[in-house]
N, C-alpha and C positions, 0 to 999 in steps of 0.2 A: 785537682785534689778535691775530695768531697768536703763540703762545707760542714763545720762543726755543728753538732746538735745542741751545743751549750745553751743558746737562747731558745732552743726548741725541744729541750730535753723531756724525758719521760717522767715517770713517775715512775715515780711512780716509782709504786709504789711504793713501796713505802708502807707503812706498818699496818697492814689490813688484818693481821692476825689477832689484834686486840678488838674486842667487840665494841660497837658503838652503844650509845645510850638507848635503852628500850622504852617502850610505851609506858606512860603513867608512873609505875613504881620506881623507875630509874630516871624519870624525866624531871631534871632540876628539882629534886625533892626539897620541900620547904622553902623554895625560892619564889619570890614575888616579882613579877614583871613590873618594872617601874619606868615610866616615860621620863622621869627626872634623870635616870641613869642613861637611858638610851631611847630616843623616840621610836625606833623600830629595831627591837632587839631580837636575837635568836630565840630567846625565851618566849616572846610574844608570837613570833612566827610559828613556833612549835605548838603553842596553845591554839592557834587558828587552824591547825591541821590535825586535830585529834582523830579524825576519821581515817587517816592514812596509816598503813602498816609502816614499820620501821625496818631498815636494813643498813648494813655497813657500806661505807664508801671508801675506796682506797685513795689515800692522799698523803703527800709529804711536801716539804719545802726545802729549797736550796738557794744559796746566794750566788750571784753571777760571778763568773770567773774573773772578769776584769774590773767590775764595779760591785763590791759586796753590798752596797746600799740597795741594790736591786734584788728583790727576792721573788723567785718563781715558786708558785704553789701548783704542783702537778697532781692531776687526779685522773682516774680511769672511769670514764662514763660508759655504762653499758648501752648497747644499741637501744634507741628510744628515749634516752635521757633528755630532759628539758627543764627549763627554769633553773639553770645553774645559778648558785648564789654563793657569795663570799662574806663571811662574818668575821669581825676582828675585835679583840679585847686587849686592853693594856697589859703589858707583861708583869705588872705589879699585883695582879689579882691573886688571892690566896688559893683559890680552887680553879683549875683549868675548866672544870665542868660547870662553872657559874654562868649559865647562859644569859642571864639578865644583863651581863656586862659586855656581851658581844653585839656590836652594832653592824648592820649591813653596810657594805661599801661597794661602790660601783668601780670595778677595775677592768682594764683591758684583758681580753681573753685571746689566746692563740691556740691553734691546733699543733699537736705534737705527733711525730711519726705519721704524717698524712692523715691526721684526725683520729688515730687509734687512741691517743691520749689527748688531754687538754691541759692548759695551765692558765692561772691568773698571774698577772705581772704587777707587782707592787713596787713603786719607785719612791720609797720613803725609808730613811735610815733607822727609824725608831724600831726597837724590838717589840714583839707583840705575841699574842696567841691568835690562832685563826681556826675556823671551822668551815668546811665546804659542804654544801648540800645540793641535791637535785631531785626532781620528781621523775618517776617512771611508772606510768599506769597508776595503780592505787597504792604505790609505795613511795615513801620519802627516804632517800638515801642520805645518810649523815656520817661525816667523817669523825674520827677521834680528834681532839684538840691537837694542834700542831704548834710547837714552840719555836719561834724565830730566834736564831742566834747569830745573825749576820754581823753583829759587832763583837760579841764575846767569843764566837767560834765560827768564823766564816768557812764556807765549804771549800775544801781542797780539791783542785782539779789537776789531773795529770794523765799520763798514758802508761802507767807502770803496771802492766799485766804480762804474765808469761803465757805464751801460746805454744802448745805442743799438739801433736796429732796422734790420736788413737788409731786412725786409718787416714788415708789421703783426703777424705772428705768429712772427717769427724774431728774438728778442733776441740781441744780442751783448754779452758782458760783458768788460770790460777793467779791469785792476788794475795796481798797481805793487808793488814790494818794500817800499816805505815805509821805506827806509833799512836794511833787513835784507840782509846780504851773502851769507849761506850757504844761501839757498833753492835747491834743485836740481830740484824737481818740484812741480806744482800739481794738487790734486784738486778737481774741481768736482762739486757735486750740484745738480740742479734737483728740487724737491719741490713737491707740491700742498698745498692748505690742510689736508689731513688729516695731513700729514707723510709721505705715501707717496713713496718715491723714484721719480722718473721716469727720470732718467739719472744715471750716475756715471762720470766720465771723468778721465783724467790727461793733462796736457800739460806740455811743457817751456816753452812760450810763455805769455805773460801775457794770453791772450785765449781765449774760447770762445764759439761760436755754437750755440744750440740749433736743430736737432740736426745739426750739421756735424762729422764726425769726421776731417776732412782733417788736422788737427794733433794728433789724439789718439794718444798712444803706449801707453796701456793703457785698457781699457774693461771696467768691471764691470757694465754694463747687460746684463741677461739676455735681454731681447727688445727689439724696436724700440719706442721710447717713443712715446706718443700725441702728436699735434700739440697745441700749446697753444691754449687757447680764449679768445676775446675776452670781457672782463667778469669773468674769474676771476682770483684772486690766487694767486701762486706765491712760492717762496723760492729765492734763489740762495745757496749756501754754498760757501765756498772754504777750502781748507787749503793753506798753503805749507809744504813739508816739507824738512828738511835731510837730508844724506846719512846721518846716524845716526838717522833716523826720528823726530826731534823736530819737532813742529809749531810753527813760529815765529809764524805769523800765521793767524788765522781771520777771515774776512769773512762776515757774514750780511746779506742785503738782501732785503726783501719787494718784489715788483713785481707789476704787473697789466698787461694788454694793453688 
C-alpha cells in the first residue's frame, strides 16, 4: 500500500489568488523596523532587498494528522528558486502584515511530491502567523501571511471523496465541506505510485475531473499531464483552504482504473 503523503503533503497551495505585498507603496507602510522587536525581521529583510521585483508565492499551512502540534507550511517553488526563508510572528499581532514582528526562524525543510513542492516543518504547539519567501533571479517571491490554527482548528484528515468516471480513464472527484464553513478554495493533486505529481489545480467548486480545466481557477501543472493508464494505481489529494491560508481539510484517496 502506498505510503501516505501526510508528512509529505503539498500545498499547497493554498491561497495564491490573493496578491502579496508590493514594492514601496504597500511595503509595511508607516512601519519602522526595530531590532528591539526582532533582531532580524522580515521588515529589515525587505528593506535590504529594495532592488528586487516582487511576486506572489503560493503557500499554506496544515497541522499533522496524528500530532496537531506539528505544522507543515507547504509552498510551491518555481524552478530556480533559492534562499528559501521562513518568518514567524506571534498570533496576538493586530495586523498580519506588520512585518517588523516577523522573525526569521531556521526550520527543517522537506521535499513534497518528489520536489515539485516543499514544506517547512514546525514542531511547536504555539499558534502564530508565518510568511515564506524565496529569491528567483531578480525577483523576491513573498507569500501572504498564513495564520496557524493547530490548537483552535486543527486540520481534519480523511478519505471522504466520491470517485465516478466520465469515461474509463477520466475519473471525477467530488467532495463536501464536511461541516466546515470557511473554506474558500480547493487544491487538488493527482499523483502516481511513485509520488510524482501529475497535475496540481485549484477550484472554487467541489469537483474536479482529470484532466478537465474548465472549472480550474489556478493551475500549477507545468506541462500537459499524461493520460491515466488502466491497471495502475494513483492518489487523489485535496486541500480545502481558508482565506487566511490555513488548511481546514485534507482528503487522501488511492484509486485505480
